[in-house]
MIBA-899370 format. One record per atom (N, C-alpha, C, O): x, y, z; residue in one letter. Coordinates in steps of 0.001 Angstrom, whole numbers, padded with zeros to 6 digits, always signed. Example, Ala and Ser with C-alpha at 12.3 -4.5 7.8 and 13.67 -1.06 7.14 Angstrom:
2
+013190-005690+007800A/+012300-004500+007800A/+013200-003300+007800A/+014236-003319+008465A/+012850-002250+007080S/+013670-001060+007140S/+012900+000030+007870S/+013409+001138+008039S/
This chain:
212
-005096+002380+036850X/-005744+001369+037698X/-005554+001736+039168X/-004451+002076+039597X/-006649+001663+039934X/-006586+001990+041351X/-005829+000897+042112X/-006067-000296+041926X/-004911+001344+042973X/-004098+000388+043719X/-004946-000364+044745X/-005777+000221+045440X/-004717-001657+044818X/-005473-002515+045731X/-004837-002482+047129X/-003619-002566+047285X/-005700-002359+048123X/-005241-002431+049523X/-005546-003842+050036X/-006706-004151+050308X/-004528-004707+050177X/-004772-006101+050571X/-005340-006228+051978X/-005964-007239+052298X/-005132-005200+052843X/-005638-005282+054216X/-007164-005313+054266X/-007754-005784+055239X/-007802-004800+053195X/-009265-004790+053174X/-009833-006204+053115X/-011004-006425+053425X/-009010-007140+052722X/-009494-008519+052572X/-009082-009414+053751X/-009323-010622+053748X/-008458-008792+054752X/-008011-009557+055915X/-008895-009294+057127X/-009603-008287+057162X/-008869-010158+058096X/-009627-009934+059349X/-009171-008641+060036X/-008076-008143+059771X/-010006-008111+060908X/-009740-006837+061570X/-008441-006868+062359X/-007830-005822+062579X/-008015-008031+062781X/-006780-008180+063541X/-005578-007627+062792X/-004614-007174+063409X/-005631-007662+061432X/-004476-007246+060628X/-004642-005857+060008X/-003872-005483+059124X/-005623-005101+060455X/-005922-003824+059796X/-005111-002659+060335X/-005380-001518+059959X/-004164-002886+061167X/-003344-001810+061723X/-002440-001248+060620X/-001621-001964+060042X/-002611+000068+060339X/-001817+000714+059297X/-000354+000750+059675X/-000003+000930+060841X/+000489+000577+058689X/+001932+000641+058916X/+002500-000603+059542X/+003666-000631+059934X/+001698-001618+059637X/+002178-002855+060255X/+003084-003617+059297X/+003170-003310+058108X/+003743-004601+059842X/+004607-005449+059025X/+003799-006136+057930X/+004273-006293+056805X/+002581-006543+058265X/+001729-007235+057292X/+001456-006347+056078X/+001510-006820+054943X/+001160-005057+056309X/+000878-004129+055207X/+002106-003961+054322X/+002009-003990+053095X/+003279-003782+054967X/+004503-003577+054178X/+004870-004838+053390X/+005336-004762+052253X/+004654-005986+054011X/+004984-007250+053355X/+004082-007493+052131X/+004558-007894+051069X/+002790-007246+052297X/+001854-007490+051200X/+001994-006468+050072X/+001646-006748+048925X/+002509-005276+050407X/+002672-004253+049365X/+003673-004683+048294X/+003613-004210+047159X/+004593-005580+048655X/+005546-006105+047669X/+004796-006793+046526X/+005125-006599+045356X/+003811-007579+046865X/+003062-008342+045867X/+002013-007485+045147X/+001755-007664+043957X/+001414-006548+045897X/+000400-005702+045253X/+001032-004767+044230X/+000416-004474+043206X/+002257-004289+044488X/+002946-003437+043520X/+003222-004210+042227X/+003018-003700+041126X/+003690-005451+042386X/+003959-006290+041216X/+002655-006571+040456X/+002612-006522+039226X/+001611-006860+041209X/+000320-007173+040606X/-000227-005971+039837X/-000730-006126+038724X/-000132-004781+040417X/-000636-003568+039760X/+000130-003266+038476X/-000448-002840+037477X/+001442-003495+038523X/+002258-003271+037323X/+001836-004205+036193X/+001732-003784+035042X/+001594-005470+036521X/+001141-006429+035518X/-000238-006064+034983X/-000506-006178+033787X/-001103-005627+035884X/-002447-005240+035458X/-002396-004050+034498X/-003143-004004+033520X/-001516-003092+034778X/-001383-001934+033894X/-000918-002352+032495X/-001409-001842+031488X/+000037-003289+032450X/+000532-003761+031155X/-000565-004490+030385X/-000688-004331+029170X/-001360-005288+031095X/-002451-006014+030451X/-003508-005046+029921X/-004024-005222+028817X/-003827-004014+030723X/-004835-003038+030309X/-004405-002289+029044X/-005240-001930+028214X/-003101-002059+028905X/-002591-001284+027769X/-002160-002166+026598X/-001769-001648+025552X/-002224-003470+026754X/-001714-004374+025713X/-002512-004294+024414X/-001988-004600+023343X/-003777-003884+024503X/-004597-003798+023283X/-003996-002829+022269X/-004185-002998+021064X/-003280-001826+022743X/-002658-000839+021851X/-001635-001504+020939X/-001441-001070+019804X/-000979-002555+021427X/+000057-003224+020643X/-000505-003891+019401X/+000237-004158+018456X/-001806-004167+019385X/-002433-004851+018259X/-003202-003901+017345X/-003918-004331+016441X/-003042-002611+017597X/-003697-001598+016775X/-002653-000946+015870X/-001786-000228+016368X/-002710-001174+014550X/-001699-000607+013645X/-001588+000909+013711X/-000530+001467+013422X/-002667+001576+014088X/-002650+003038+014130X/-002007+003577+015406X/-001517+004706+015417X/-002002+002781+016490X/-001563+003290+017782X/-000315+002609+018341X/+000322+003145+019248X/+000040+001451+017820X/+001166+000718+018402X/+002473+001484+018226X/+002619+002231+017258X/+003430+001315+019145X/+004736+001975+019008X/+005423+001571+017715X/+005142+000511+017155X/+006310+002411+017253X/+006981+002171+015979X/+007699+000833+015947X/+007704+000149+014924X/+008310+000457+017074X/+009064-000793+017108X/+008174-002027+017037X/+008675-003135+016842X/+006863-001854+017192X/+005950-002989+017131X/+005310-003159+015759X/+004639-004162+015515X/+005506-002199+014860X/+004869-002268+013546X/+005337-003509+012776X/+004518-004271+012263X/+006648-003706+012701X/+007190-004867+011993X/+006747-006166+012667X/+006384-007127+011988X/+006776-006196+013996X/+006366-007389+014728X/+004907-007724+014446X/+004561-008893+014273X/+004051-006707+014400X/+002637-006927+014119X/+002453-007489+012715X/+001597-008344+012487X/+003267-007001+011772X/+003205-007523+010415X/+003581-008993+010353X/+002948-009766+009634X/+004610-009387+011105X/+005010-010792+011144X/+003940-011645+011819X/+003708-012787+011424X/+003301-011091+012823X/+002297-011822+013595X/+001094-012204+012737X/+000524-013281+012907X/+000709-011319+011813X/-000438-011598+010945X/+000008-012033+009548X/-000800-012096+008621X/+001306-012333+009409X/+001857-012833+008132X/+001605-011860+006991X/+001124-012258+005930X/+001928-010581+007202X/+001804-009577+006149X/+002925-009779+005133X/+004100-009599+005452X/+002560-010152+003919X/+003560-010495+002906X/+004282-009252+002393X/+003662-008232+002092X/+005604-009362+002302X/+006454-008310+001711X/+006300-006961+002400X/+006485-005919+001772X/+005969-006972+003660X/+005787-005709+004368X/+007080-004898+004407X/+007050-003667+004390X/+008213-005595+004460X/+009501-004888+004529X/+009788-004087+003263X/+010655-003213+003271X/+009070-004374+002174X/+009287-003652+000921X/+008567-002305+000896X/+008896-001444+000080X/+007599-002119+001772X/+006817-000885+001779X/+007568+000225+002518X/+008269-000045+003493X/+007425+001472+002059X/+008034+002600+002786X/+007509+002650+004214X/+006385+002221+004476X/+008299+003161+005124X/+007908+003212+006532X/+006595+003952+006750X/+005812+003579+007624X/+006348+004997+005963X/+005122+005769+006148X/+003899+005069+005570X/+002783+005573+005700X/+004090+003905+004927X/+002985+003160+004343X/+002685+001856+005088X/+001667+001215+004829X/+003559+001467+006003X/+003413+000159+006645X/+002156+000069+007498X/+001467-000951+007471X/+001850+001097+008241X/+000633+001074+009071X/-000614+001012+008183X/-001557+000278+008478X/-000609+001782+007103X/-001742+001770+006184X/-001894+000391+005534X/-003008-000076+005298X/-000767-000246+005250X/-000794-001595+004671X/-001411-002594+005648X/-002227-003427+005254X/-001024-002512+006912X/-001581-003416+007922X/-003091-003247+008039X/-003818-004232+008170X/-003567-002006+007993X/-005001-001748+008095X/-005757-002272+006867X/-006928-002639+006957X/-005069-002300+005726X/-005729-002705+004481X/-005747-004215+004274X/-006493-004707+003427X/-004946-004957+005026X/-004817-006401+004803X/-006155-007150+004854X/-006395-007976+003973X/-007040-006909+005832X/-008331-007636+005824X/-009114-007422+004538X/-009693-008365+003999X/-009137-006187+004041X/-009880-005903+002805X/-009176-006512+001598X/-009829-007085+000726X/-007851-006394+001541X/-007099-006937+000408X/-007209-008458+000340X/-007195-009036-000746X/-007316-009099+001490X/-007427-010565+001515X/-008714-011033+000840X/-008763-012127+000277X/-009754-010201+000898X/-011026-010562+000273X/-010921-010575-001248X/-011661-011292-001921X/-009997-009774-001787X/-009874-009640-003240X/-008547-010181-003755X/-008099-009807-004838X/-007935-011038-003000X/-006662-011635-003409X/-006844-012407-004718X/-007807-013158-004880X/-005910-012213-005643X/-005968-012908-006922X/-006878-012258-007946X/-007104-012822-009017X/-007407-011069-007635X/-008275-010345-008570X/-007604-009043-008991X/-006651-008585-008360X/-008122-008456-010073X/-007572-007177-010535X/-007747-006106-009473X/-006849-005294-009249X/-008899-006100-008820X/-009152-005087-007790X/-008140-005189-006659X/-007569-004179-006245X/-007911-006397-006156X/-006965-006563-005055X/-005555-006181-005449X/-004851-005521-004685X/-005134-006596-006648X/-003787-006274-007116X/-003633-004778-007323X/-002607-004202-006961X/-004639-004148-007901X/-004575-002700-008153X/-004485-001919-006854X/-003661-001013-006735X/-005326-002256-005869X/-005313-001532-004594X/-003972-001688-003882X/-003453-000727-003315X/-003415-002889-003910X/-002144-003128-003239X/-001019-002343-003906X/-000195-001741-003217X/-000975-002341-005230X/+000084-001626-005943X/-000068-000114-005801X/+000929+000602-005712X/-001291+000371-005781X/-001502+001809-005594X/-001090+002236-004196X/-000621+003357-003999X/-001262+001350-003227X/-000811+001646-001867X/+000708+001774-001828X/+001247+002677-001188X/+001391+000867-002516X/+002857+000927-002538X/+003360+002111-003365X/+004249+002843-002930X/+002793+002295-004550X/+003281+003339-005464X/+002822+004734-005065X/+003436+005728-005454X/+001734+004812-004284X/+001157+006099-003908X/+000751+006891-005151X/+000846+008118-005168X/+000301+006191-006182X/-000162+006825-007408X/-001060+005838-008140X/-001170+004673-007756X/-001692+006317-009188X/-002624+005482-009953X/-001876+004357-010662X/-000815+004571-011248X/-002446+003156-010599X/-001879+001985-011273X/-002963+001369-012153X/-004123+001282-011752X/-002578+000943-013352X/-003516+000333-014282X/-003118-001120-014512X/-001974-001414-014860X/-004073-002024-014313X/-003845-003443-014573X/-004673-003810-015800X/-005901-003735-015775X/-003994-004203-016865X/-004651-004480-018148X/-004553-005961-018461X/-003458-006513-018566X/-005699-006597-018609X/-005733-007985-019052X/-005735-008026-020575X/-006138-007065-021232X/-005283-009145-021128X/-005231-009294-022581X/-006608-009078-023201X/-006719-008477-024269X/-007655-009563-022539X/-009001-009436-023094X/-009449-007989-023217X/-010302-007671-024045X/-008875-007102-022390X/-009240-005688-022461X/-008745-005053-023754X/-009428-004205-024328X/-007567-005455-024215X/-006956-004842-025392X/-007187-005642-026664X/-007188-005073-027755X/-007383-006957-026546X/-007460-007825-027725X/-008582-007429-028670X/-008448-007571-029885X/-009675-006938-028130X/-010818-006572-028973X/-010471-005447-029947X/-011169-005238-030939X/-009374-004716-029652X/-008994-003593-030503X/-007807-003915-031415X/-007362-003056-032176X/-007295-005140-031342X/-006098-005491-032114X/-006304-005298-033615X/-005387-004839-034297X/-007474-005633-034148X/-007700-005539-035595X/-007712-004096-036076X/-007345-003819-037218X/-008133-003171-035212X/-008190-001751-035598X/-006903-001011-035290X/-006521-000089-036012X/-006232-001414-034215X/-005008-000724-033801X/-003891-001760-033697X/-003739-002432-032677X/-003124-001872-034758X/-002106-002918-034853X/-001054-002789-033753X/-000511-003794-033294X/-000763-001558-033329X/+000279-001372-032310X/-000124-001978-030973X/+000738-002357-030180X/-001434-002073-030712X/-001869-002682-029464X/-001469-004149-029395X/-001128-004655-028326X/-001510-004830-030536X/-001100-006240-030563X/+000375-006387-030219X/+000789-007390-029638X/+001165-005378-030583X/+002594-005407-030247X/+002817-005071-028779X/+003619-005718-028105X/+002110-004066-028286X/+002322-003618-026913X/+001780-004618-025897X/+002366-004806-024831X/+000659-005258-026231X/+000021-006177-025282X/+000043-007615-025810X/-000987-008284-025885X/+001221-008058-026165X/+001392-009444-026589X/+001657-010312-025357X/+002085-009810-024317X/+001406-011587-025479X/+001669-012480-024359X/+000570-013482-024116X/+000751-014432-023354X/-000588-013280-024764X/-001654-014260-024620X/-002625-013935-023503X/-002445-012976-022754X/-003657-014759-023412X/-004756-014469-022490X/-004420-014714-021029X/-005204-014362-020148X/-003263-015313-020758X/-002860-015531-019368X/-001812-014509-018917X/-001024-014770-018008X/-001819-013353-019562X/-000858-012289-019244X/-001607-011032-018814X/-002622-010672-019411X/-001105-010374-017786X/-001624-009069-017391X/-000489-008059-017451X/+000674-008394-017227X/-000841-006833-017753X/+000143-005763-017848X/-000095-004781-016711X/-001224-004371-016441X/+001001-004415-016052X/+000949-003460-014948X/+001556-002152-015441X/+002747-002096-015747X/+000759-001119-015520X/+001213+000191-015986X/+001192+001148-014802X/+000146+001352-014185X/+002339+001734-014482X/+002397+002634-013327X/+003471+003686-013527X/+004324+003577-014408X/+003406+004699-012692X/+004356+005801-012753X/+005714+005363-012227X/+005779+004588-011273X/+006807+005844-012831X/+008143+005471-012352X/+008617+006290-011167X/+009708+006044-010653X/+007822+007265-010717X/+008280+008197-009695X/+008750+007494-008424X/+009847+007765-007937X/+007924+006591-007884X/+008268+005919-006634X/+008276+004394-006799X/+008211+003654-005817X/+008357+003939-008043X/+008243+002511-008300X/+009581+001922-008725X/+010329+002531-009489X/+009865+000743-008222X/+011043-000014-008635X/+010576-001347-009176X/+009808-002059-008530X/+011046-001681-010367X/+010568-002893-011026X/+010816-004127-010182X/+009942-004990-010094X/+011997-004240-009551X/+012314-005436-008775X/+011383-005583-007571X/+010993-006697-007219X/+011023-004451-006934X/+010116-004494-005789X/+008706-004843-006257X/+008026-005656-005631X/+008269-004233-007351X/+006945-004523-007884X/+006806-006002-008237X/+005756-006602-008010X/+007847-006575-008784X/+007806-007994-009158X/+007582-008883-007935X/+006823-009850-007998X/+008238-008559-006831X/+008087-009360-005611X/+006686-009225-005031X/+006109-010204-004557X/+006137-008009-005069X/+004790-007793-004547X/+003757-008503-005417X/+002843-009152-004908X/+003912-008374-006738X/+002955-008964-007675X/+002998-010484-007623X/+001963-011141-007739X/+004189-011045-007450X/+004371-012496-007476X/+003470-013217-006474X/+002965-014304-006755X/+003273-012613-005313X/+002485-013266-004262X/+000980-013060-004442X/+000183-013638-003703X/+000591-012241-005417X/-000826-011905-005576X/-001475-012546-006794X/-002702-012613-006874X/-000673-013017-007743X/-001226-013555-008985X/-001606-015026-008856X/-000936-015774-008144X/-002663-015449-009529X/-002956-016884-009624X/-001791-017608-010289X/-000996-016986-010993X/-001685-018899-010077X/-000511-019659-010521X/-000308-019643-012026X/+000831-019735-012485X/-001375-019529-012810X/-001246-019624-014264X/-001136-018274-014960X/-001157-018210-016190X/-001020-017198-014194X/-000985-015852-014767X/+000432-015280-014713X/+001140-015430-013717X/+000829-014624-015800X/+002126-013940-015878X/+001892-012437-015938X/+000980-011973-016624X/+002702-011688-015231X/+002571-010224-015226X/+003776-009583-015900X/+004911-010023-015720X/+003516-008551-016669X/+004567-007755-017288X/+004403-006319-016812X/+003310-005755-016853X/+005504-005742-016363X/+005466-004402-015772X/+005996-003382-016763X/+007039-003590-017383X/+005281-002287-016909X/+005736-001178-017745X/+005635+000106-016941X/+004544+000538-016570X/+006795+000715-016676X/+006816+002014-015993X/+006604+003092-017047X/+007414+003252-017960X/+005521+003820-016912X/+005153+004815-017917X/+006099+006017-017862X/+006233+006672-016828X/+006737+006286-018970X/+007648+007426-019038X/+006858+008725-019044X/+005725+008776-019523X/+007466+009765-018510X/+006815+011078-018506X/+007032+011824-019813X/+006528+012932-019996X/+007785+011211-020720X/+008022+011799-022037X/+007121+011096-023043X/+007135+009869-023142X/+006346+011861-023780X/+005423+011282-024749X/+006181+010647-025899X/+007039+011277-026519X/+005858+009403-026175X/+006467+008677-027285X/+005341+008011-028061X/+004777+007009-027620X/+005017+008576-029224X/+003905+008062-030011X/+004193+006640-030473X/+005345+006252-030667X/+003099+005858-030647X/+003186+004447-031018X/+003814+003602-029920X/+004258+002481-030168X/+003849+004134-028717X/+004347+003360-027583X/+003336+003510-026451X/+002160+003766-026713X/+003760+003358-025214X/+002832+003450-024081X/+002565+004915-023760X/+003155+005475-022836X/+001680+005523-024522X/+001347+006937-024347X/-000153+007046-024124X/-000942+006718-025010X/-000548+007512-022929X/-001962+007568-022575X/-002323+008974-022126X/-001756+009509-021173X/-003277+009557-022836X/-003706+010913-022541X/-004326+010981-021152X/-005234+010217-020824X/-003822+011907-020342X/-004311+012062-018983X/-003627+011161-017979X/-003842+011307-016776X/-002803+010225-018447X/-002061+009332-017562X/-000599+009742-017518X/-000073+010085-016459X/+000063+009703-018690X/+001457+010164-018742X/+001664+011178-019850X/+002795+011431-020266X/+000577+011757-020326X/+000688+012818-021337X/-000545+013707-021235X/-001600+013278-020767X/-000395+014959-021683X/-001497+015920-021651X/-001462+016757-022917X/-000432+016856-023584X/-002589+017351-023235X/-002635+018346-024302X/-002498+019716-023653X/-003400+020166-022946X/-001373+020377-023894X/-001106+021650-023237X/-001925+022764-023862X/-002342+022675-025017X/-002145+023794-023097X/-002827+024970-023605X/-001927+025765-024538X/-000719+025533-024575X/-002491+026687-025285X/-001725+027496-026234X/-001941+028977-025956X/-002838+029365-025206X/-001115+029775-026565X/-001288+031226-026477X/-000938+031823-027827X/-000381+031138-028685X/-001257+033086-028022X/-001022+033745-029298X/+000474+033737-029610X/+001304+034021-028746X/+000797+033412-030842X/+002195+033304-031242X/+002937+034637-031178X/+002350+035700-031382X/+004211+034562-030898X/+005073+035741-030865X/+006485+035295-031230X/+006892+034182-030899X/+007211+036140-031895X/+008570+035788-032318X/+009557+035972-031166X/+010460+036807-031229X/+009369+035182-030121X/+010264+035273-028974X/+011005+033962-028718X/+011703+033829-027713X/+010855+033002-029616X/+011559+031728-029457X/+010941+030801-028435X/+011510+029749-028142X/+009783+031161-027878X/+009162+030353-026829X/+007769+029855-027203X/+007181+029073-026456X/+007236+030283-028324X/+005859+029961-028680X/+005810+028962-029831X/+006765+028808-030593X/+004662+028289-029930X/+004402+027375-031031X/+003115+027815-031718X/+002443+028739-031259X/+002775+027151-032819X/+001531+027470-033492X/+000360+027196-032558X/+000427+026317-031699X/-000699+027950-032735X/-001819+027835-031798X/-002792+026720-032173X/-003944+026753-031743X/-002360+025729-032969X/-003180+024561-033235X/-002252+023378-033483X/-001102+023540-033890X/-002776+022195-033230X/-002035+020953-033480X/-002948+020026-034260X/-004122+019876-033923X/-002407+019398-035314X/-003186+018470-036121X/-002487+017123-036115X/-001393+016976-036660X/-003137+016129-035487X/-002570+014781-035423X/-003293+013899-036422X/-004522+013838-036426X/-002537+013216-037268X/-003145+012306-038234X/-003550+013039-039509X/-003740+014255-039502X/-003680+012291-040601X/-004075+012889-041847X/-002880+013472-042596X/-001810+013660-042018X/-003060+013743-043828X/-001965+014287-044648X/-002035+015789-044749X/-002918+016422-044169X/-001103+016359-045485X/-001077+017811-045648X/-002165+018245-046615X/-002474+017547-047581X/-002736+019396-046342X/-003788+019942-047216X/-003206+021100-048014X/-003911+021713-048816X/
């Protein structure tokens, strides 16, 4: 900001440079310029991408960002930017999924009872895994960066009052008849020609069915 010369606004009688009047008024113009500079730069404090680190938490409190202290430091700014969009989908699967994926930094699956119930008659294990009734949702996520106690606090503020959530951290070890999902926490590995070196397996796998 260009410094203001107060003598420009006075009658010609006071325009003598270096006069007492100039030195006296400079006390107030310096203070005024400093305040103007702070006001001009204040917009940065309300920008999650540009505000100083010490203002991130304050900005979260100012806009009532729920559970912001639970998010990793490198995710807090991204969380603040996402709040307007997340508020539009609060209480929905989309809003809950986006919020949890932001915290976990990985894919999260939210399963409602109605999604699995249609398959209960064909796959009996699904009825065991997804029990709880139509007012229950299941949260399936990677255990890498997820803590059940933190997830519970985040989920609690996002669910409608009549909905209960159950959290399942998907293990990286395949366990059949349990929470095992191809491409999520399990894969079909490639094979190579067998050799008697103690490191190879048969070059085919047959799941299901009896011996022929």
